[in-house]
N, CA, C, O and the ligand as a Tripos MOL2 file, in Angstrom:
@<TRIPOS>MOLECULE
protein
  221   219    56     0     0
PROTEIN
NO_CHARGES

@<TRIPOS>ATOM
      1 N          68.6860   -0.9970   37.9900 N.3       1 MET1
      2 CA         67.5400   -0.1780   37.5770 C.3       1 MET1
      3 C          67.7510    1.2690   37.9990 C.2       1 MET1
      4 O          68.1360    1.5460   39.1350 O.2       1 MET1
      5 N          67.5040    2.1510   37.1070 N.am      2 ALA2
      6 CA         67.6860    3.5700   37.3930 C.3       2 ALA2
      7 C          66.4920    4.0920   38.1880 C.2       2 ALA2
      8 O          65.3370    3.7680   37.9150 O.2       2 ALA2
      9 N          66.8130    4.8880   39.1530 N.am      3 LYS3
     10 CA         65.7590    5.4670   39.9700 C.3       3 LYS3
     11 C          65.3450    6.8000   39.3590 C.2       3 LYS3
     12 O          66.1690    7.6880   39.1390 O.2       3 LYS3
     13 N          64.0950    6.9100   39.1030 N.am      4 VAL4
     14 CA         63.6020    8.1430   38.4890 C.3       4 VAL4
     15 C          62.7440    8.8880   39.5000 C.2       4 VAL4
     16 O          61.7600    8.3640   40.0200 O.2       4 VAL4
     17 N          63.1390   10.1010   39.7560 N.am      5 GLU5
     18 CA         62.3630   10.9200   40.6840 C.3       5 GLU5
     19 C          61.2160   11.5730   39.9410 C.2       5 GLU5
     20 O          61.4030   12.2390   38.9230 O.2       5 GLU5
     21 N          60.0410   11.3650   40.4700 N.am      6 MET6
     22 CA         58.8700   11.9170   39.8010 C.3       6 MET6
     23 C          58.2720   13.0410   40.6350 C.2       6 MET6
     24 O          58.3590   13.0630   41.8620 O.2       6 MET6
     25 N          57.6780   13.9480   39.9290 N.am      7 THR7
     26 CA         56.9890   15.0400   40.6070 C.3       7 THR7
     27 C          55.5680   15.1300   40.0660 C.2       7 THR7
     28 O          55.3220   14.8490   38.8930 O.2       7 THR7
     29 N          54.6680   15.5110   40.8990 N.am      8 THR8
     30 CA         53.2770   15.6070   40.4710 C.3       8 THR8
     31 C          52.9100   17.0680   40.2380 C.2       8 THR8
     32 O          53.1700   17.9380   41.0690 O.2       8 THR8
     33 N          52.3130   17.3020   39.1140 N.am      9 ILE9
     34 CA         51.8130   18.6430   38.8510 C.3       9 ILE9
     35 C          50.3220   18.5790   38.5310 C.2       9 ILE9
     36 O          49.7960   17.5460   38.1150 O.2       9 ILE9
     37 N          49.6800   19.6830   38.7330 N.am     10 ALA10
     38 CA         48.2380   19.7330   38.5010 C.3      10 ALA10
     39 C          47.9430   20.4980   37.2290 C.2      10 ALA10
     40 O          48.6930   21.3850   36.8210 O.2      10 ALA10
     41 N          46.8480   20.1380   36.6210 N.am     11 LEU11
     42 CA         46.3520   20.9080   35.4830 C.3      11 LEU11
     43 C          45.0880   21.6280   35.9390 C.2      11 LEU11
     44 O          44.0820   21.0160   36.2990 O.2      11 LEU11
     45 N          45.1820   22.9390   35.9070 N.am     12 GLN12
     46 CA         44.1280   23.7730   36.4690 C.3      12 GLN12
     47 C          43.3010   24.4250   35.3670 C.2      12 GLN12
     48 O          43.8400   24.9810   34.4100 O.2      12 GLN12
     49 N          42.0130   24.3470   35.5190 N.am     13 CYS13
     50 CA         41.1080   24.9730   34.5520 C.3      13 CYS13
     51 C          41.2600   26.4860   34.6300 C.2      13 CYS13
     52 O          41.2210   27.0670   35.7140 O.2      13 CYS13
     53 N          41.4300   27.1090   33.4900 N.am     14 THR14
     54 CA         41.6380   28.5590   33.4950 C.3      14 THR14
     55 C          40.3350   29.3260   33.7000 C.2      14 THR14
     56 O          40.3540   30.5350   33.9280 O.2      14 THR14
     57 N          39.2280   28.6390   33.6220 N.am     15 GLU15
     58 CA         37.9410   29.3360   33.7720 C.3      15 GLU15
     59 C          37.4170   29.2880   35.2000 C.2      15 GLU15
     60 O          37.0160   30.3120   35.7520 O.2      15 GLU15
     61 N          37.4200   28.1030   35.7970 N.am     16 CYS16
     62 CA         36.8980   27.9950   37.1630 C.3      16 CYS16
     63 C          38.0080   27.8290   38.1950 C.2      16 CYS16
     64 O          37.7500   27.8210   39.3980 O.2      16 CYS16
     65 N          39.2370   27.6960   37.7190 N.am     17 LYS17
     66 CA         40.4190   27.5710   38.5880 C.3      17 LYS17
     67 C          40.4630   26.2780   39.3890 C.2      17 LYS17
     68 O          41.1770   26.1810   40.3870 O.2      17 LYS17
     69 N          39.7170   25.3120   38.9580 N.am     18 ARG18
     70 CA         39.7600   24.0230   39.6470 C.3      18 ARG18
     71 C          40.8580   23.1530   39.0710 C.2      18 ARG18
     72 O          41.1790   23.2140   37.8840 O.2      18 ARG18
     73 N          41.4150   22.3500   39.9400 N.am     19 LYS19
     74 CA         42.4570   21.4230   39.4990 C.3      19 LYS19
     75 C          41.8170   20.0860   39.1890 C.2      19 LYS19
     76 O          41.4270   19.3400   40.0870 O.2      19 LYS19
     77 N          41.7180   19.8010   37.9200 N.am     20 ASN20
     78 CA         40.9790   18.6130   37.4820 C.3      20 ASN20
     79 C          41.8690   17.4260   37.1610 C.2      20 ASN20
     80 O          41.4290   16.2780   37.2210 O.2      20 ASN20
     81 N          43.0840   17.6940   36.8300 N.am     21 TYR21
     82 CA         43.9670   16.6030   36.4040 C.3      21 TYR21
     83 C          45.2990   16.6830   37.1300 C.2      21 TYR21
     84 O          45.8280   17.7620   37.3960 O.2      21 TYR21
     85 N          45.8120   15.5280   37.4330 N.am     22 PHE22
     86 CA         47.1340   15.4460   38.0560 C.3      22 PHE22
     87 C          48.0030   14.5260   37.2240 C.2      22 PHE22
     88 O          47.6180   13.4010   36.9070 O.2      22 PHE22
     89 N          49.1580   15.0100   36.8830 N.am     23 ILE23
     90 CA         50.0600   14.1950   36.0820 C.3      23 ILE23
     91 C          51.4230   14.1270   36.7500 C.2      23 ILE23
     92 O          51.8200   15.0290   37.4880 O.2      23 ILE23
     93 N          52.1140   13.0650   36.4810 N.am     24 ARG24
     94 CA         53.4350   12.8670   37.0540 C.3      24 ARG24
     95 C          54.4870   13.0280   35.9700 C.2      24 ARG24
     96 O          54.3360   12.5680   34.8380 O.2      24 ARG24
     97 N          55.5440   13.6930   36.3630 N.am     25 ARG25
     98 CA         56.6150   13.9350   35.3960 C.3      25 ARG25
     99 C          57.9720   13.6750   36.0370 C.2      25 ARG25
    100 O          58.1390   13.7090   37.2570 O.2      25 ARG25
    101 N          58.8950   13.4230   35.1880 N.am     26 ASN26
    102 CA         60.2770   13.2170   35.6270 C.3      26 ASN26
    103 C          60.8530   14.5300   36.1380 C.2      26 ASN26
    104 O          60.8790   15.5320   35.4220 O.2      26 ASN26
    105 N          61.3140   14.5130   37.3870 N.am     27 LYS27
    106 CA         61.8220   15.7180   38.0180 C.3      27 LYS27
    107 C          63.0900   16.2350   37.3470 C.2      27 LYS27
    108 O          63.3430   17.4380   37.2920 O.2      27 LYS27
    109 N          63.8680   15.3040   36.8480 N.am     28 LYS28
    110 CA         65.1730   15.6870   36.3260 C.3      28 LYS28
    111 C          65.1010   16.3410   34.9510 C.2      28 LYS28
    112 O          65.9790   17.1140   34.5670 O.2      28 LYS28
    113 N          64.0620   16.0240   34.2340 N.am     29 LYS29
    114 CA         63.9270   16.6160   32.8980 C.3      29 LYS29
    115 C          63.5200   18.0760   33.0190 C.2      29 LYS29
    116 O          62.7610   18.4680   33.9060 O.2      29 LYS29
    117 N          64.0450   18.8530   32.1060 N.am     30 LYS30
    118 CA         63.6800   20.2690   32.1210 C.3      30 LYS30
    119 C          62.5850   20.5120   31.1050 C.2      30 LYS30
    120 O          62.6550   20.0760   29.9560 O.2      30 LYS30
    121 N          61.5920   21.2090   31.5580 N.am     31 TYR31
    122 CA         60.5010   21.5580   30.6690 C.3      31 TYR31
    123 C          60.4930   23.0740   30.5050 C.2      31 TYR31
    124 O          60.1680   23.8190   31.4300 O.2      31 TYR31
    125 N          60.8480   23.4920   29.3410 N.am     32 SER32
    126 CA         60.9130   24.9340   29.1170 C.3      32 SER32
    127 C          59.5190   25.5440   29.0150 C.2      32 SER32
    128 O          59.2560   26.6470   29.4930 O.2      32 SER32
    129 N          58.6550   24.7940   28.3830 N.am     33 LYS33
    130 CA         57.3030   25.3180   28.1860 C.3      33 LYS33
    131 C          56.3880   24.8300   29.2860 C.2      33 LYS33
    132 O          56.4790   23.6880   29.7370 O.2      33 LYS33
    133 N          55.5170   25.7030   29.7010 N.am     34 LYS34
    134 CA         54.4820   25.2800   30.6370 C.3      34 LYS34
    135 C          53.3810   24.6130   29.8450 C.2      34 LYS34
    136 O          53.0330   25.0180   28.7360 O.2      34 LYS34
    137 N          52.8560   23.5880   30.4520 N.am     35 LEU35
    138 CA         51.7910   22.8640   29.7720 C.3      35 LEU35
    139 C          50.5130   23.6900   29.7350 C.2      35 LEU35
    140 O          50.1460   24.3480   30.7090 O.2      35 LEU35
    141 N          49.8630   23.6380   28.6170 N.am     36 SER36
    142 CA         48.4940   24.1450   28.5740 C.3      36 SER36
    143 C          47.7340   23.2890   27.5750 C.2      36 SER36
    144 O          48.0580   23.2340   26.3890 O.2      36 SER36
    145 N          46.7360   22.6390   28.0850 N.am     37 LEU37
    146 CA         46.0110   21.6530   27.2890 C.3      37 LEU37
    147 C          44.5170   21.9090   27.3350 C.2      37 LEU37
    148 O          43.9690   22.4020   28.3210 O.2      37 LEU37
    149 N          43.8950   21.5620   26.2510 N.am     38 LYS38
    150 CA         42.4310   21.5930   26.2180 C.3      38 LYS38
    151 C          41.9270   20.2910   26.8120 C.2      38 LYS38
    152 O          42.1620   19.2110   26.2700 O.2      38 LYS38
    153 N          41.2340   20.4100   27.9300 N.am     39 LYS39
    154 CA         40.7290   19.2200   28.6050 C.3      39 LYS39
    155 C          39.3070   19.4660   29.0550 C.2      39 LYS39
    156 O          38.8540   20.6010   29.2050 O.2      39 LYS39
    157 N          38.6270   18.3640   29.2640 N.am     40 TYR40
    158 CA         37.2550   18.4690   29.7470 C.3      40 TYR40
    159 C          37.2370   18.8270   31.2200 C.2      40 TYR40
    160 O          37.8880   18.1780   32.0400 O.2      40 TYR40
    161 N          36.4920   19.8560   31.5430 N.am     41 CYS41
    162 CA         36.3460   20.2510   32.9470 C.3      41 CYS41
    163 C          34.9590   19.8530   33.4270 C.2      41 CYS41
    164 O          33.9640   20.3390   32.8890 O.2      41 CYS41
    165 N          34.8690   18.9800   34.4270 N.am     42 PRO42
    166 CA         33.5570   18.5390   34.9120 C.3      42 PRO42
    167 C          32.7750   19.6680   35.5710 C.2      42 PRO42
    168 O          31.5450   19.6370   35.6120 O.2      42 PRO42
    169 N          33.4780   20.6500   36.0790 N.am     43 HIS43
    170 CA         32.8080   21.7770   36.7230 C.3      43 HIS43
    171 C          32.1880   22.7180   35.6900 C.2      43 HIS43
    172 O          31.0310   23.1210   35.8160 O.2      43 HIS43
    173 N          32.9660   23.0590   34.6760 N.am     44 CYS44
    174 CA         32.4560   23.9190   33.5970 C.3      44 CYS44
    175 C          31.5770   23.1390   32.6270 C.2      44 CYS44
    176 O          30.8210   23.7230   31.8510 O.2      44 CYS44
    177 N          31.6840   21.8450   32.6780 N.am     45 ARG45
    178 CA         30.9480   20.9410   31.7860 C.3      45 ARG45
    179 C          31.2690   21.1970   30.3160 C.2      45 ARG45
    180 O          30.4010   21.1010   29.4490 O.2      45 ARG45
    181 N          32.4850   21.5120   30.0650 N.am     46 LYS46
    182 CA         32.9260   21.6840   28.6810 C.3      46 LYS46
    183 C          34.4450   21.5800   28.6420 C.2      46 LYS46
    184 O          35.1110   21.4850   29.6730 O.2      46 LYS46
    185 N          34.9630   21.6030   27.4360 N.am     47 ARG47
    186 CA         36.4080   21.5680   27.2850 C.3      47 ARG47
    187 C          36.9600   22.9690   27.4470 C.2      47 ARG47
    188 O          36.5540   23.9010   26.7530 O.2      47 ARG47
    189 N          37.8810   23.0980   28.3640 N.am     48 THR48
    190 CA         38.4790   24.4060   28.6180 C.3      48 THR48
    191 C          39.9950   24.2620   28.5820 C.2      48 THR48
    192 O          40.5330   23.1550   28.5330 O.2      48 THR48
    193 N          40.6480   25.3720   28.6060 N.am     49 LEU49
    194 CA         42.1030   25.3610   28.6390 C.3      49 LEU49
    195 C          42.5690   25.1090   30.0720 C.2      49 LEU49
    196 O          42.1490   25.7800   31.0150 O.2      49 LEU49
    197 N          43.4440   24.1280   30.1990 N.am     50 HIS50
    198 CA         44.0060   23.7990   31.5070 C.3      50 HIS50
    199 C          45.4810   24.1270   31.5110 C.2      50 HIS50
    200 O          46.2160   23.7610   30.5940 O.2      50 HIS50
    201 N          45.9030   24.8110   32.5390 N.am     51 LYS51
    202 CA         47.3060   25.1640   32.6280 C.3      51 LYS51
    203 C          47.9630   24.4960   33.8180 C.2      51 LYS51
    204 O          47.3230   24.1540   34.8120 O.2      51 LYS51
    205 N          49.2410   24.3290   33.6760 N.am     52 GLU52
    206 CA         50.0550   23.7060   34.7090 C.3      52 GLU52
    207 C          50.0400   24.5450   36.0020 C.2      52 GLU52
    208 O          50.2040   25.7650   35.9730 O.2      52 GLU52
    209 N          49.8440   23.8700   37.1050 N.am     53 ALA53
    210 CA         49.8600   24.5540   38.3920 C.3      53 ALA53
    211 C          50.4820   23.6430   39.4290 C.2      53 ALA53
    212 O          50.5640   22.4290   39.2420 O.2      53 ALA53
    213 N          50.9180   24.2390   40.5220 N.am     54 LYS54
    214 CA         51.4840   23.4140   41.5860 C.3      54 LYS54
    215 C          50.3880   22.7290   42.3480 C.2      54 LYS54
    216 O          49.2980   23.2780   42.5070 O.2      54 LYS54
    217 N          50.6610   21.5400   42.8180 N.am     55 THR55
    218 CA         49.6360   20.7720   43.5390 C.3      55 THR55
    219 C          49.4360   21.3300   44.9340 C.2      55 THR55
    220 O          48.6140   20.8160   45.6930 O.2      55 THR55
    221 ZN         36.4960   24.6560   34.7650 Zn       56 ZN56
@<TRIPOS>BOND
     1     1     2 1
     2     2     3 1
     3     3     4 2
     4     3     5 am
     5     5     6 1
     6     6     7 1
     7     7     8 2
     8     7     9 am
     9     9    10 1
    10    10    11 1
    11    11    12 2
    12    11    13 am
    13    13    14 1
    14    14    15 1
    15    15    16 2
    16    15    17 am
    17    17    18 1
    18    18    19 1
    19    19    20 2
    20    19    21 am
    21    21    22 1
    22    22    23 1
    23    23    24 2
    24    23    25 am
    25    25    26 1
    26    26    27 1
    27    27    28 2
    28    27    29 am
    29    29    30 1
    30    30    31 1
    31    31    32 2
    32    31    33 am
    33    33    34 1
    34    34    35 1
    35    35    36 2
    36    35    37 am
    37    37    38 1
    38    38    39 1
    39    39    40 2
    40    39    41 am
    41    41    42 1
    42    42    43 1
    43    43    44 2
    44    43    45 am
    45    45    46 1
    46    46    47 1
    47    47    48 2
    48    47    49 am
    49    49    50 1
    50    50    51 1
    51    51    52 2
    52    51    53 am
    53    53    54 1
    54    54    55 1
    55    55    56 2
    56    55    57 am
    57    57    58 1
    58    58    59 1
    59    59    60 2
    60    59    61 am
    61    61    62 1
    62    62    63 1
    63    63    64 2
    64    63    65 am
    65    65    66 1
    66    66    67 1
    67    67    68 2
    68    67    69 am
    69    69    70 1
    70    70    71 1
    71    71    72 2
    72    71    73 am
    73    73    74 1
    74    74    75 1
    75    75    76 2
    76    75    77 am
    77    77    78 1
    78    78    79 1
    79    79    80 2
    80    79    81 am
    81    81    82 1
    82    82    83 1
    83    83    84 2
    84    83    85 am
    85    85    86 1
    86    86    87 1
    87    87    88 2
    88    87    89 am
    89    89    90 1
    90    90    91 1
    91    91    92 2
    92    91    93 am
    93    93    94 1
    94    94    95 1
    95    95    96 2
    96    95    97 am
    97    97    98 1
    98    98    99 1
    99    99   100 2
   100    99   101 am
   101   101   102 1
   102   102   103 1
   103   103   104 2
   104   103   105 am
   105   105   106 1
   106   106   107 1
   107   107   108 2
   108   107   109 am
   109   109   110 1
   110   110   111 1
   111   111   112 2
   112   111   113 am
   113   113   114 1
   114   114   115 1
   115   115   116 2
   116   115   117 am
   117   117   118 1
   118   118   119 1
   119   119   120 2
   120   119   121 am
   121   121   122 1
   122   122   123 1
   123   123   124 2
   124   123   125 am
   125   125   126 1
   126   126   127 1
   127   127   128 2
   128   127   129 am
   129   129   130 1
   130   130   131 1
   131   131   132 2
   132   131   133 am
   133   133   134 1
   134   134   135 1
   135   135   136 2
   136   135   137 am
   137   137   138 1
   138   138   139 1
   139   139   140 2
   140   139   141 am
   141   141   142 1
   142   142   143 1
   143   143   144 2
   144   143   145 am
   145   145   146 1
   146   146   147 1
   147   147   148 2
   148   147   149 am
   149   149   150 1
   150   150   151 1
   151   151   152 2
   152   151   153 am
   153   153   154 1
   154   154   155 1
   155   155   156 2
   156   155   157 am
   157   157   158 1
   158   158   159 1
   159   159   160 2
   160   159   161 am
   161   161   162 1
   162   162   163 1
   163   163   164 2
   164   163   165 am
   165   165   166 1
   166   166   167 1
   167   167   168 2
   168   167   169 am
   169   169   170 1
   170   170   171 1
   171   171   172 2
   172   171   173 am
   173   173   174 1
   174   174   175 1
   175   175   176 2
   176   175   177 am
   177   177   178 1
   178   178   179 1
   179   179   180 2
   180   179   181 am
   181   181   182 1
   182   182   183 1
   183   183   184 2
   184   183   185 am
   185   185   186 1
   186   186   187 1
   187   187   188 2
   188   187   189 am
   189   189   190 1
   190   190   191 1
   191   191   192 2
   192   191   193 am
   193   193   194 1
   194   194   195 1
   195   195   196 2
   196   195   197 am
   197   197   198 1
   198   198   199 1
   199   199   200 2
   200   199   201 am
   201   201   202 1
   202   202   203 1
   203   203   204 2
   204   203   205 am
   205   205   206 1
   206   206   207 1
   207   207   208 2
   208   207   209 am
   209   209   210 1
   210   210   211 1
   211   211   212 2
   212   211   213 am
   213   213   214 1
   214   214   215 1
   215   215   216 2
   216   215   217 am
   217   217   218 1
   218   218   219 1
   219   219   220 2
@<TRIPOS>SUBSTRUCTURE
     1 MET1         2 RESIDUE 1 A MET
     2 ALA2         6 RESIDUE 1 A ALA
     3 LYS3        10 RESIDUE 1 A LYS
     4 VAL4        14 RESIDUE 1 A VAL
     5 GLU5        18 RESIDUE 1 A GLU
     6 MET6        22 RESIDUE 1 A MET
     7 THR7        26 RESIDUE 1 A THR
     8 THR8        30 RESIDUE 1 A THR
     9 ILE9        34 RESIDUE 1 A ILE
    10 ALA10       38 RESIDUE 1 A ALA
    11 LEU11       42 RESIDUE 1 A LEU
    12 GLN12       46 RESIDUE 1 A GLN
    13 CYS13       50 RESIDUE 1 A CYS
    14 THR14       54 RESIDUE 1 A THR
    15 GLU15       58 RESIDUE 1 A GLU
    16 CYS16       62 RESIDUE 1 A CYS
    17 LYS17       66 RESIDUE 1 A LYS
    18 ARG18       70 RESIDUE 1 A ARG
    19 LYS19       74 RESIDUE 1 A LYS
    20 ASN20       78 RESIDUE 1 A ASN
    21 TYR21       82 RESIDUE 1 A TYR
    22 PHE22       86 RESIDUE 1 A PHE
    23 ILE23       90 RESIDUE 1 A ILE
    24 ARG24       94 RESIDUE 1 A ARG
    25 ARG25       98 RESIDUE 1 A ARG
    26 ASN26      102 RESIDUE 1 A ASN
    27 LYS27      106 RESIDUE 1 A LYS
    28 LYS28      110 RESIDUE 1 A LYS
    29 LYS29      114 RESIDUE 1 A LYS
    30 LYS30      118 RESIDUE 1 A LYS
    31 TYR31      122 RESIDUE 1 A TYR
    32 SER32      126 RESIDUE 1 A SER
    33 LYS33      130 RESIDUE 1 A LYS
    34 LYS34      134 RESIDUE 1 A LYS
    35 LEU35      138 RESIDUE 1 A LEU
    36 SER36      142 RESIDUE 1 A SER
    37 LEU37      146 RESIDUE 1 A LEU
    38 LYS38      150 RESIDUE 1 A LYS
    39 LYS39      154 RESIDUE 1 A LYS
    40 TYR40      158 RESIDUE 1 A TYR
    41 CYS41      162 RESIDUE 1 A CYS
    42 PRO42      166 RESIDUE 1 A PRO
    43 HIS43      170 RESIDUE 1 A HIS
    44 CYS44      174 RESIDUE 1 A CYS
    45 ARG45      178 RESIDUE 1 A ARG
    46 LYS46      182 RESIDUE 1 A LYS
    47 ARG47      186 RESIDUE 1 A ARG
    48 THR48      190 RESIDUE 1 A THR
    49 LEU49      194 RESIDUE 1 A LEU
    50 HIS50      198 RESIDUE 1 A HIS
    51 LYS51      202 RESIDUE 1 A LYS
    52 GLU52      206 RESIDUE 1 A GLU
    53 ALA53      210 RESIDUE 1 A ALA
    54 LYS54      214 RESIDUE 1 A LYS
    55 THR55      218 RESIDUE 1 A THR
    56 ZN56       221 GROUP 0 **** ****
């Protein structure tokens, strides 16, 4: 079985700067683009843009 190193990154709301989501990704894969997703923010109580941030 291949061992896959995972890293955790946070998705941070661009409006209130809160980290609402945590996702795990393969460390070895290269991601050229930074993630930015429309997600529901419980603090803003609406869907806002969430950007990748360090945990
Ligand atoms: Zn927010």
